[in-house]
TORKE-242916 format. One record per residue: x, y, z of N, C-alpha, C in turn; residue in three letters. Coordinates in steps of 0.001 Angstrom, whole numbers, plus 500000, padded with zeros to 6 digits. Layout:
N
+--------+--------+--------+--------+--------+--------+--------+--------+--------+-----+
|    nc1 |    nc2 |    nc3 |   cac1 |   cac2 |   cac3 |    cc1 |    cc2 |    cc3 | res |
+--------+--------+--------+--------+--------+--------+--------+--------+--------+-----+
|      X |      Y |      Z |      X |      Y |      Z |      X |      Y |      Z | ALA |
...
+--------+--------+--------+--------+--------+--------+--------+--------+--------+-----+
This chain:
222
+--------+--------+--------+--------+--------+--------+--------+--------+--------+-----+
|    nc1 |    nc2 |    nc3 |   cac1 |   cac2 |   cac3 |    cc1 |    cc2 |    cc3 | res |
+--------+--------+--------+--------+--------+--------+--------+--------+--------+-----+
| 500847 | 498807 | 500000 | 500000 | 500000 | 500000 | 500883 | 501244 | 500000 | MET |
| 500570 | 502189 | 499130 | 501355 | 503420 | 499050 | 501129 | 504257 | 500301 | ALA |
| 502182 | 504990 | 500746 | 502009 | 505857 | 501916 | 501005 | 506944 | 501618 | PRO |
| 500301 | 507438 | 502643 | 499306 | 508486 | 502407 | 499955 | 509763 | 501894 | PRO |
| 499251 | 510462 | 501006 | 499742 | 511737 | 500497 | 499671 | 512784 | 501598 | THR |
| 500787 | 513478 | 501879 | 500753 | 514469 | 502966 | 499802 | 515610 | 502639 | PRO |
| 499241 | 516194 | 503676 | 498375 | 517351 | 503507 | 499201 | 518529 | 502998 | GLU |
| 498608 | 519388 | 502170 | 499363 | 520582 | 501717 | 499644 | 521509 | 502886 | PRO |
| 500762 | 522210 | 502796 | 501130 | 523140 | 503857 | 500301 | 524408 | 503720 | PHE |
| 499661 | 524825 | 504807 | 498831 | 526033 | 504796 | 499315 | 527084 | 505785 | THR |
| 500450 | 526810 | 506449 | 500968 | 527745 | 507441 | 500775 | 527224 | 508848 | GLY |
| 501364 | 527925 | 509807 | 501182 | 527588 | 511221 | 500090 | 528477 | 511812 | PHE |
| 499045 | 527892 | 512367 | 497961 | 528699 | 512931 | 498373 | 529348 | 514251 | PRO |
| 497606 | 530344 | 514663 | 497884 | 531005 | 515930 | 497825 | 530025 | 517087 | GLU |
| 497051 | 528966 | 516926 | 496957 | 527956 | 517989 | 498307 | 527323 | 518284 | ALA |
| 499209 | 527286 | 517303 | 500553 | 526747 | 517544 | 501324 | 527656 | 518493 | ALA |
| 501225 | 528967 | 518276 | 501902 | 529913 | 519154 | 501280 | 529887 | 520551 | LEU |
| 499935 | 529806 | 520595 | 499252 | 529735 | 521884 | 499687 | 528505 | 522664 | ASP |
| 499835 | 527391 | 521947 | 500250 | 526150 | 522606 | 501601 | 526334 | 523287 | PHE |
| 502565 | 526919 | 522590 | 503897 | 527055 | 523173 | 503947 | 528150 | 524242 | TYR |
| 503151 | 529189 | 524107 | 503078 | 530184 | 525178 | 502590 | 529532 | 526471 | GLU |
| 501579 | 528696 | 526363 | 501039 | 528021 | 527548 | 502006 | 526960 | 528075 | ASP |
| 502699 | 526267 | 527155 | 503646 | 525241 | 527583 | 504815 | 525850 | 528348 | LEU |
| 505240 | 527051 | 527963 | 506329 | 527708 | 528686 | 505938 | 528000 | 530130 | GLU |
| 504650 | 528199 | 530365 | 504154 | 528464 | 531719 | 503915 | 527169 | 532486 | ILE |
| 503402 | 526170 | 531797 | 503012 | 524915 | 532456 | 503603 | 523738 | 531693 | ASP |
| 504908 | 523524 | 531867 | 505599 | 522445 | 531162 | 505503 | 521170 | 531993 | ASN |
| 504311 | 520562 | 531956 | 504038 | 519360 | 532754 | 503357 | 518314 | 531888 | THR |
| 503424 | 517089 | 532355 | 502785 | 515992 | 531622 | 501274 | 516181 | 531592 | ARG |
| 500702 | 516690 | 532650 | 499252 | 516871 | 532686 | 498808 | 517894 | 531641 | SER |
| 499566 | 518998 | 531501 | 499235 | 519979 | 530464 | 499365 | 519340 | 529090 | PHE |
| 500452 | 518594 | 528888 | 500698 | 517992 | 527582 | 499565 | 517047 | 527185 | TRP |
| 499168 | 516194 | 528094 | 498114 | 515236 | 527782 | 496800 | 515945 | 527494 | LEU |
| 496540 | 517037 | 528201 | 495288 | 517772 | 527998 | 495277 | 518544 | 526684 | ALA |
| 496458 | 518838 | 526121 | 496549 | 519666 | 524926 | 497258 | 518962 | 523773 | HIS |
| 497380 | 517633 | 523859 | 498115 | 516909 | 522825 | 497456 | 517048 | 521454 | LYS |
| 496144 | 517075 | 521413 | 495477 | 517230 | 520116 | 495803 | 518589 | 519498 | GLN |
| 495895 | 519619 | 520323 | 496272 | 520940 | 519828 | 497668 | 520898 | 519238 | GLN |
| 498597 | 520204 | 519902 | 499955 | 520034 | 519387 | 499935 | 519274 | 518067 | TYR |
| 499208 | 518154 | 518025 | 499186 | 517319 | 516825 | 498644 | 518071 | 515617 | ASP |
| 497576 | 518826 | 515816 | 496890 | 519489 | 514708 | 497566 | 520800 | 514320 | VAL |
| 497981 | 521588 | 515316 | 498448 | 522951 | 515051 | 499956 | 523060 | 514898 | SER |
| 500695 | 522089 | 515422 | 502161 | 522167 | 515391 | 502747 | 521060 | 514519 | VAL |
| 502530 | 519829 | 514911 | 503219 | 518720 | 514243 | 502725 | 518520 | 512805 | ARG |
| 501426 | 518544 | 512593 | 500906 | 518322 | 511242 | 501399 | 519385 | 510258 | ALA |
| 501347 | 520687 | 510601 | 501909 | 521680 | 509669 | 503406 | 521510 | 509431 | PRO |
| 504154 | 521125 | 510471 | 505590 | 520941 | 510278 | 505856 | 519763 | 509340 | MET |
| 505108 | 518688 | 509481 | 505262 | 517548 | 508566 | 504919 | 517960 | 507142 | LEU |
| 503874 | 518777 | 506997 | 503484 | 519238 | 505663 | 504550 | 520147 | 505068 | ALA |
| 505151 | 521014 | 505884 | 506221 | 521895 | 505408 | 507432 | 521076 | 504973 | LEU |
| 507789 | 520082 | 505776 | 508921 | 519214 | 505430 | 508664 | 518495 | 504113 | ALA |
| 507440 | 518021 | 503920 | 507107 | 517321 | 502681 | 507178 | 518255 | 501481 | ALA |
| 506771 | 519517 | 501671 | 506786 | 520481 | 500570 | 508206 | 520804 | 500115 | ALA |
| 509174 | 520694 | 501013 | 510560 | 521045 | 500708 | 511417 | 519827 | 500364 | LEU |
| 510867 | 518644 | 500521 | 511665 | 517418 | 500411 | 512270 | 517227 | 499028 | GLU |
| 511524 | 517511 | 497968 | 512029 | 517244 | 496625 | 513308 | 518022 | 496332 | ALA |
| 513422 | 519216 | 496896 | 514600 | 520046 | 496619 | 515739 | 519817 | 497601 | GLU |
| 515407 | 519586 | 498873 | 516457 | 519556 | 499901 | 516686 | 518184 | 500516 | PHE |
| 515719 | 517307 | 500430 | 515856 | 515992 | 501042 | 514894 | 515803 | 502197 | GLY |
| 514894 | 514598 | 502723 | 513965 | 514244 | 503792 | 514364 | 514902 | 505100 | THR |
| 513409 | 515523 | 505748 | 513661 | 516196 | 507023 | 513392 | 515260 | 508189 | ALA |
| 514158 | 515445 | 509232 | 513869 | 514807 | 510510 | 513050 | 515798 | 511327 | LYS |
| 511803 | 515439 | 511625 | 510960 | 516268 | 512482 | 511162 | 515767 | 513908 | VAL |
| 511711 | 516592 | 514749 | 512184 | 516153 | 516058 | 511034 | 515792 | 516997 | PHE |
| 511342 | 514910 | 517913 | 510397 | 514548 | 518959 | 510201 | 515729 | 519901 | ARG |
| 509034 | 515829 | 520508 | 508777 | 516972 | 521395 | 509344 | 516810 | 522794 | PRO |
| 509917 | 515629 | 523087 | 510361 | 515348 | 524444 | 511827 | 515720 | 524637 | TYR |
| 512145 | 516302 | 525759 | 513515 | 516647 | 526089 | 514227 | 515452 | 526696 | ARG |
| 515514 | 515314 | 526426 | 516348 | 514308 | 527082 | 516871 | 514939 | 528375 | ASP |
| 516323 | 514523 | 529484 | 516645 | 515168 | 530764 | 517577 | 514313 | 531624 | VAL |
| 518128 | 513251 | 531056 | 518915 | 512315 | 531871 | 520107 | 512979 | 532547 | ARG |
| 520759 | 513887 | 531869 | 521970 | 514493 | 532426 | 521811 | 516000 | 532605 | PHE |
| 520589 | 516459 | 532793 | 520309 | 517883 | 532910 | 519693 | 518199 | 534271 | ARG |
| 520043 | 519367 | 534779 | 519416 | 519798 | 536026 | 517987 | 520287 | 535775 | THR |
| 517735 | 520813 | 534579 | 516382 | 521236 | 534199 | 515609 | 520005 | 533750 | ASP |
| 514613 | 519604 | 534522 | 513882 | 518369 | 534255 | 512536 | 518605 | 533572 | LYS |
| 512290 | 519824 | 533069 | 511035 | 520027 | 532354 | 510998 | 519072 | 531159 | THR |
| 509864 | 518371 | 530951 | 509862 | 517233 | 530029 | 509717 | 517552 | 528553 | PRO |
| 509256 | 518764 | 528190 | 508921 | 519021 | 526794 | 509681 | 520214 | 526226 | TYR |
| 510057 | 520100 | 524957 | 510699 | 521208 | 524261 | 509679 | 522318 | 524039 | LYS |
| 510119 | 523556 | 524104 | 509225 | 524687 | 523891 | 509327 | 525201 | 522457 | THR |
| 509669 | 524317 | 521544 | 509660 | 524611 | 520119 | 509576 | 523286 | 519367 | HIS |
| 509157 | 523364 | 518115 | 509149 | 522189 | 517245 | 510079 | 522454 | 516080 | GLN |
| 511089 | 521614 | 515941 | 512060 | 521805 | 514883 | 512049 | 520687 | 513864 | GLY |
| 512580 | 520998 | 512689 | 512811 | 520006 | 511638 | 514172 | 520299 | 511013 | ALA |
| 514898 | 519242 | 510644 | 516282 | 519372 | 510180 | 516503 | 518484 | 508965 | PHE |
| 517107 | 519053 | 507935 | 517500 | 518290 | 506749 | 519020 | 518214 | 506725 | VAL |
| 519558 | 517022 | 506793 | 521008 | 516845 | 506845 | 521622 | 516956 | 505456 | ALA |
| 522741 | 517702 | 505395 | 523545 | 517769 | 504173 | 524877 | 517059 | 504375 | ALA |
| 525209 | 516783 | 505625 | 526461 | 516138 | 505972 | 526478 | 515851 | 507458 | GLY |
| 527633 | 515508 | 508023 | 527713 | 515179 | 509449 | 527281 | 516351 | 510334 | PRO |
| 526125 | 516199 | 511009 | 525613 | 517224 | 511934 | 525528 | 518593 | 511267 | SER |
| 525244 | 518597 | 509975 | 525269 | 519825 | 509189 | 524099 | 519826 | 508218 | CYS |
| 523383 | 520959 | 508128 | 522269 | 521022 | 507201 | 521416 | 522246 | 507422 | GLY |
| 520116 | 522116 | 507081 | 519153 | 523217 | 507168 | 518150 | 522946 | 508292 | TRP |
| 517607 | 524023 | 508849 | 516751 | 523902 | 510026 | 515596 | 524882 | 509925 | TYR |
| 514438 | 524489 | 510492 | 513310 | 525396 | 510649 | 512612 | 525020 | 511942 | VAL |
| 512102 | 526018 | 512656 | 511381 | 525724 | 513896 | 510248 | 526715 | 514094 | GLN |
| 509268 | 526281 | 514892 | 508183 | 527154 | 515326 | 508127 | 527102 | 516844 | VAL |
| 507889 | 528254 | 517452 | 507801 | 528364 | 518908 | 506860 | 529519 | 519215 | SER |
| 506776 | 529891 | 520485 | 505949 | 531038 | 520852 | 506439 | 532316 | 520192 | ALA |
| 507729 | 532368 | 519853 | 508302 | 533547 | 519204 | 508060 | 533573 | 517706 | ALA |
| 507467 | 532511 | 517160 | 507196 | 532442 | 515737 | 508085 | 531439 | 515033 | GLY |
| 508428 | 531738 | 513791 | 509189 | 530816 | 512939 | 510608 | 531331 | 512749 | VAL |
| 511551 | 530398 | 512837 | 512964 | 530708 | 512624 | 513526 | 529703 | 511631 | ARG |
| 514341 | 530181 | 510699 | 515038 | 529306 | 509764 | 516533 | 529388 | 510029 | THR |
| 517268 | 528415 | 509524 | 518705 | 528446 | 509734 | 519421 | 527344 | 508998 | GLY |
| 520734 | 527350 | 509164 | 521575 | 526326 | 508568 | 522990 | 526431 | 509088 | GLY |
| 523746 | 525351 | 508917 | 525119 | 525304 | 509386 | 525403 | 523974 | 510045 | GLY |
| 526401 | 523924 | 510914 | 526675 | 522678 | 511642 | 526553 | 522928 | 513144 | PHE |
| 525892 | 521991 | 513818 | 525609 | 522161 | 515239 | 526551 | 521362 | 516128 | TYR |
| 527366 | 520523 | 515546 | 528331 | 519737 | 516330 | 529394 | 519230 | 515373 | ARG |
| 530616 | 519058 | 515890 | 531681 | 518472 | 515087 | 532549 | 517605 | 515982 | ALA |
| 532759 | 516375 | 515555 | 533703 | 515505 | 516262 | 535105 | 516098 | 516134 | GLU |
| 536021 | 515731 | 517033 | 537358 | 516351 | 517007 | 538027 | 516350 | 515641 | PRO |
| 537956 | 515242 | 514919 | 538611 | 515186 | 513608 | 537937 | 516138 | 512616 | ALA |
| 536608 | 516202 | 512666 | 535887 | 517109 | 511770 | 536163 | 518560 | 512122 | ALA |
| 536246 | 518854 | 513417 | 536541 | 520222 | 513839 | 537953 | 520616 | 513396 | LEU |
| 538879 | 519670 | 513439 | 540243 | 519946 | 512970 | 540236 | 520253 | 511472 | ALA |
| 539408 | 519537 | 510695 | 539319 | 519820 | 509259 | 538731 | 521214 | 509022 | ARG |
| 537727 | 521582 | 509805 | 537131 | 522905 | 509674 | 538162 | 523993 | 509970 | PHE |
| 538905 | 523833 | 511044 | 539894 | 524858 | 511400 | 541018 | 524929 | 510381 | ARG |
| 541411 | 523798 | 509836 | 542441 | 523817 | 508790 | 541932 | 524564 | 507561 | ALA |
| 540671 | 524367 | 507229 | 540071 | 525042 | 506083 | 540002 | 526546 | 506318 | TYR |
| 539592 | 526936 | 507530 | 539486 | 528360 | 507864 | 540861 | 529023 | 507874 | VAL |
| 541846 | 528332 | 508391 | 543178 | 528934 | 508536 | 543943 | 528998 | 507217 | SER |
| 543569 | 528164 | 506250 | 544270 | 528145 | 504971 | 544068 | 529478 | 504235 | ASP |
| 545134 | 530008 | 503706 | 545064 | 531335 | 503067 | 544277 | 531317 | 501762 | SER |
| 544071 | 530146 | 501182 | 543295 | 530047 | 499942 | 541807 | 529824 | 500211 | ASP |
| 541487 | 528961 | 501158 | 540087 | 528594 | 501391 | 539429 | 529419 | 502492 | THR |
| 540231 | 529903 | 503446 | 539660 | 530615 | 504576 | 539008 | 531942 | 504232 | GLY |
| 539683 | 532818 | 503483 | 539080 | 534122 | 503178 | 537739 | 534041 | 502453 | PRO |
| 537583 | 533165 | 501435 | 536258 | 533092 | 500798 | 535156 | 532647 | 501759 | PRO |
| 535471 | 531733 | 502662 | 534469 | 531302 | 503636 | 534109 | 532442 | 504565 | LEU |
| 535112 | 533166 | 505037 | 534857 | 534307 | 505911 | 534003 | 535347 | 505191 | GLU |
| 534285 | 535599 | 503929 | 533508 | 536562 | 503155 | 532078 | 536078 | 502951 | GLN |
| 531922 | 534783 | 502764 | 530587 | 534215 | 502585 | 529740 | 534419 | 503839 | GLN |
| 530316 | 534122 | 504987 | 529602 | 534300 | 506251 | 529294 | 535778 | 506479 | VAL |
| 530276 | 536639 | 506239 | 530075 | 538074 | 506437 | 529003 | 538614 | 505504 | ALA |
| 528972 | 538125 | 504269 | 527973 | 538576 | 503319 | 526567 | 538193 | 503745 | GLY |
| 526410 | 536989 | 504278 | 525107 | 536555 | 504767 | 524685 | 537368 | 505989 | LEU |
| 525648 | 537663 | 506842 | 525346 | 538478 | 508021 | 524866 | 539867 | 507596 | GLU |
| 525456 | 540406 | 506571 | 525068 | 541734 | 506100 | 523660 | 541745 | 505514 | GLN |
| 523166 | 540604 | 505056 | 521819 | 540539 | 504495 | 520773 | 540143 | 505533 | THR |
| 521169 | 540125 | 506808 | 520187 | 539920 | 507859 | 520255 | 538615 | 508603 | GLY |
| 521220 | 537766 | 508295 | 521363 | 536511 | 509030 | 522142 | 536741 | 510323 | TRP |
| 521712 | 536049 | 511385 | 522424 | 536084 | 512658 | 523431 | 534941 | 512697 | ASP |
| 524673 | 535255 | 513031 | 525714 | 534237 | 513140 | 525782 | 533772 | 514594 | VAL |
| 525698 | 532464 | 514793 | 525700 | 531904 | 516141 | 526553 | 530644 | 516170 | ALA |
| 526586 | 530012 | 517332 | 527336 | 528782 | 517505 | 528144 | 528787 | 518779 | GLY |
| 528573 | 527618 | 519188 | 529425 | 527472 | 520367 | 530826 | 527953 | 520015 | ASP |
| 531361 | 528876 | 520823 | 532662 | 529462 | 520506 | 533585 | 529439 | 521717 | ARG |
| 534849 | 529240 | 521447 | 535859 | 529384 | 522489 | 536018 | 530860 | 522836 | LEU |
| 536423 | 531117 | 524076 | 536673 | 532508 | 524482 | 538047 | 532987 | 524039 | LYS |
| 538913 | 532045 | 523740 | 540260 | 532400 | 523303 | 540579 | 531614 | 522045 | THR |
| 541818 | 531671 | 521598 | 542213 | 530965 | 520385 | 542283 | 529464 | 520647 | ALA |
| 541878 | 528628 | 519673 | 542057 | 527189 | 519840 | 543537 | 526835 | 519879 | PRO |
| 543822 | 525727 | 520485 | 545213 | 525295 | 520629 | 545876 | 525198 | 519254 | ARG |
| 547070 | 525773 | 519162 | 547823 | 525718 | 517916 | 547608 | 526908 | 517009 | GLY |
| 546730 | 527840 | 517415 | 546452 | 529012 | 516581 | 546724 | 530281 | 517379 | PHE |
| 547215 | 531274 | 516671 | 547562 | 532534 | 517311 | 546316 | 533391 | 517505 | ASP |
| 546274 | 534118 | 518615 | 545139 | 535004 | 518881 | 545004 | 536096 | 517833 | ARG |
| 546097 | 536400 | 517152 | 546083 | 537455 | 516148 | 545836 | 536920 | 514737 | ASP |
| 545429 | 535667 | 514628 | 545134 | 535113 | 513302 | 544061 | 535971 | 512639 | HIS |
| 544180 | 536273 | 511341 | 543211 | 537168 | 510684 | 541775 | 536634 | 510682 | PRO |
| 541610 | 535321 | 510891 | 540261 | 534751 | 510918 | 539974 | 534077 | 512253 | ARG |
| 540496 | 534693 | 513313 | 540346 | 534100 | 514641 | 538871 | 533990 | 515034 | ILE |
| 538029 | 534892 | 514554 | 536607 | 534821 | 514879 | 535991 | 533507 | 514440 | GLY |
| 536281 | 533092 | 513210 | 535759 | 531812 | 512719 | 536459 | 530633 | 513386 | LEU |
| 537741 | 530777 | 513644 | 538496 | 529669 | 514240 | 537988 | 529316 | 515636 | LEU |
| 537405 | 530268 | 516322 | 536901 | 530001 | 517668 | 535618 | 529172 | 517668 | ARG |
| 534976 | 529071 | 516540 | 533709 | 528331 | 516474 | 533932 | 526832 | 516632 | HIS |
| 533168 | 526228 | 517553 | 533078 | 524774 | 517643 | 531817 | 524271 | 516961 | ARG |
| 530913 | 525185 | 516701 | 529765 | 524961 | 515833 | 529475 | 526304 | 515178 | SER |
| 528816 | 526263 | 514043 | 528569 | 527496 | 513297 | 527216 | 527403 | 512626 | LEU |
| 526338 | 528334 | 512964 | 525020 | 528352 | 512340 | 524603 | 529781 | 512054 | SER |
| 523759 | 529930 | 511047 | 523177 | 531220 | 510712 | 521663 | 531081 | 510813 | LEU |
| 521021 | 532072 | 511400 | 519583 | 532002 | 511606 | 518886 | 533285 | 511211 | GLY |
| 517593 | 533146 | 510916 | 516771 | 534309 | 510553 | 515383 | 534135 | 511176 | ARG |
| 514914 | 535189 | 511822 | 513597 | 535189 | 512445 | 512541 | 535697 | 511461 | GLU |
| 511404 | 535006 | 511441 | 510272 | 535454 | 510635 | 509110 | 535923 | 511512 | HIS |
| 509300 | 535860 | 512823 | 508314 | 536410 | 513729 | 507051 | 535586 | 513846 | GLY |
| 506001 | 536221 | 514334 | 504780 | 535495 | 514660 | 503525 | 536099 | 514030 | PHE |
| 503694 | 537032 | 513113 | 502523 | 537628 | 512483 | 501783 | 536590 | 511642 | GLU |
| 500469 | 536459 | 511831 | 499698 | 535476 | 511047 | 499834 | 535674 | 509538 | PRO |
| 499991 | 536925 | 509104 | 500104 | 537198 | 507673 | 501404 | 536668 | 507078 | SER |
| 502363 | 536317 | 507945 | 503649 | 535782 | 507491 | 503725 | 534281 | 507697 | VAL |
| 503425 | 533815 | 508906 | 503628 | 532394 | 509206 | 502347 | 531575 | 509110 | ILE |
| 501219 | 532221 | 509003 | 499958 | 531497 | 508972 | 499405 | 531292 | 507583 | GLY |
| 500247 | 531402 | 506570 | 499804 | 531313 | 505183 | 500664 | 530307 | 504422 | VAL |
| 500131 | 529736 | 503324 | 500908 | 528748 | 502552 | 502219 | 529302 | 502017 | PRO |
| 502269 | 530614 | 501764 | 503472 | 531220 | 501183 | 504683 | 531138 | 502105 | GLU |
| 504468 | 530788 | 503374 | 505610 | 530635 | 504280 | 506594 | 529606 | 503745 | LEU |
| 506084 | 528551 | 503094 | 507015 | 527540 | 502593 | 507981 | 528133 | 501577 | GLN |
| 507562 | 529153 | 500827 | 508476 | 529770 | 499863 | 509494 | 530659 | 500555 | GLU |
| 509118 | 531241 | 501689 | 510105 | 531987 | 502484 | 511175 | 531038 | 503015 | ARG |
| 510741 | 529896 | 503529 | 511699 | 528913 | 504046 | 512573 | 528402 | 502911 | VAL |
| 511960 | 528099 | 501785 | 512713 | 527615 | 500631 | 513763 | 528648 | 500197 | ARG |
| 513363 | 529916 | 500139 | 514298 | 530972 | 499728 | 515448 | 531100 | 500724 | ALA |
| 515142 | 530991 | 502020 | 516191 | 531064 | 503037 | 517169 | 529909 | 502886 | ASP |
| 516643 | 528715 | 502715 | 517513 | 527542 | 502591 | 518360 | 527617 | 501321 | TRP |
| 517768 | 528134 | 500251 | 518557 | 528314 | 499033 | 519680 | 529318 | 499259 | ARG |
| 519381 | 530376 | 500009 | 520396 | 531401 | 500279 | 521561 | 530822 | 501074 | GLU |
| 521275 | 529834 | 501905 | 522315 | 529214 | 502725 | 522957 | 528001 | 502058 | LEU |
| 522452 | 527607 | 500895 | 522910 | 526351 | 500299 | 524423 | 526319 | 500094 | ARG |
| 524991 | 527393 | 499541 | 526428 | 527399 | 499288 | 527232 | 527185 | 500550 | GLY |
| 526850 | 527871 | 501622 | 527571 | 527732 | 502892 | 527377 | 526340 | 503475 | LEU |
| 526133 | 525879 | 503498 | 525854 | 524568 | 504089 | 526603 | 523469 | 503344 | VAL |
| 526587 | 523504 | 502023 | 527251 | 522445 | 501264 | 528767 | 522513 | 501403 | GLU |
| 529303 | 523742 | 501512 | 530745 | 523875 | 501759 | 531111 | 523267 | 503110 | THR |
| 530348 | 523621 | 504144 | 530628 | 523097 | 505476 | 530496 | 521580 | 505507 | LEU |
| 529481 | 521053 | 504835 | 529294 | 519601 | 504806 | 530497 | 518912 | 504178 | ALA |
| 531018 | 519479 | 503099 | 532191 | 518894 | 502445 | 533426 | 518982 | 503335 | ASP |
| 533591 | 520110 | 504017 | 534770 | 520303 | 504870 | 534737 | 519349 | 506051 | VAL |
| 533570 | 519169 | 506641 | 533454 | 518350 | 507853 | 533523 | 516853 | 507560 | LEU |
| 533161 | 516454 | 506348 | 533085 | 515029 | 506024 | 534448 | 514367 | 506080 | ALA |
| 534462 | 513146 | 506573 | 535690 | 512354 | 506626 | 536060 | 511937 | 505193 | ASP |
| 537232 | 512330 | 504694 | 537586 | 511959 | 503333 | 537732 | 510453 | 503131 | PRO |
| 537881 | 509725 | 504249 | 538016 | 508260 | 504147 | 536703 | 507543 | 504462 | PHE |
| 535647 | 508346 | 504720 | 534330 | 507753 | 504906 | 534118 | 507049 | 506220 | GLY |
| 534858 | 507435 | 507274 | 534740 | 506744 | 508554 | 533851 | 507483 | 509531 | ASP |
| 533384 | 508710 | 509203 | 532532 | 509447 | 510128 | 531172 | 508794 | 510235 | ASP |
+--------+--------+--------+--------+--------+--------+--------+--------+--------+-----+
């Protein structure tokens, strides 16, 4: 039997934002069970539809589970206060979209790198041929409204001088760019939102694919 055809994406309703506003106040199992249908209809179903709409161009998205892994955390609240979806382009690297009480956010980059992959990234950044174009690419995206984020060292990584011309990038242990689309119904509550997400992901494609290639193990062991 063929899988069911996904519903067309029509946007995220205000009920999705209301759900997360209330969850931030009452992040309990009792609240979740009482409002699970609201989550399923207003949050998860639209996210699955958005992922399906973008799949042909970018690939299959992982729509994340709503439950937090609290095993090693002091914060034991059980549920995430956002719903995310991620399309992988390489090791821990790809495109991202999420909805929360703050609205919709898009992004891309790498969120984690194993030591060997991080060493490849730093070698690429430090190289006088490959590093400057990458730095210019990131700076150009920042100038067009993307926020540059990621886990960063406070000082230079071991083996690199603090005065390195690209020390800002070298300090990154992860690197992502994000853009907020807010919570206005006229923006996120309409089918055209999928084209905004598509345009954002296309804008990040060059950076994401470069990072995926740099991080990948050339011997295929990652």
